[in-house]
N, C-alpha and C positions, 0 to 999 in steps of 0.2 A: 810263040812270040819270044823274042830275046828278052831276058830279065832286065837288062839295062835299058832297052827301049821302053819296056813296060813302066819301069820306075821313072824314067824321064817324062813319059807321057802323063803319068799320074801326077808328078810334081808340077808340070805345066798346068794341068787341069785344076789342081788345088790352089796354085798361086793365082790363077785367073779368078776362081770362085771367091777366094779371100779378098782380092782386090775389089771385086764387085760389091761384096759385103761391106768393106771399108768405105767405099764411095756412097753406099746407100744409107749407112748408119745415121748420118746427120739428119736425114729427112724422115726417119722412122719415128712416129710419135709414140710407139708402144715400148721403146727401149731408151734407157738413159745410161750413159757411161760417164763416170766421174774419175778423178785422179786418186780417189781414196783407195787405200790398200784393202780394207775390209768392206765388202759390200759395194764394190765399184760398179757392178752391173745391176740395174734395176729394170725389171720387166713389169709392164702393166698387166694385171690379172685379166684373163679372158673368161667368157662364159663357158661353163662346163658343157661338153658335148652330151647329147641325150644318151641315156644308158641303153645298152643293147638288150633286147628281149631274147631269151633263149627258150627253146622248145624242148621239153623232156624227150620227145620222140625224134629229135633232129638226127640222131645217129642212124635210125632206121630209114628216115626219109631222105637224108643226104649222107650216105656212107662216105668214109674217108677213102682216098684213092687206094686201091688194092684190097680194101676190106670186102669180105663177102657180103652181098646184099641179102636181106631177109625177105 
């Protein structure tokens, strides 16, 4: 792909995504944006995701791609 084409496409995609975000911001109840210079964006805390359980034998049960299996 031509680099100029790629950059133009990426710029259009980002501009579109930022416009959608800008349009959605007023209706999002978990974010508040004020005109203050310090701390202008405030996010409502969310609940922590459950912690992942790891298995000591996970490497032998699920080897990484290309690793020799035991």
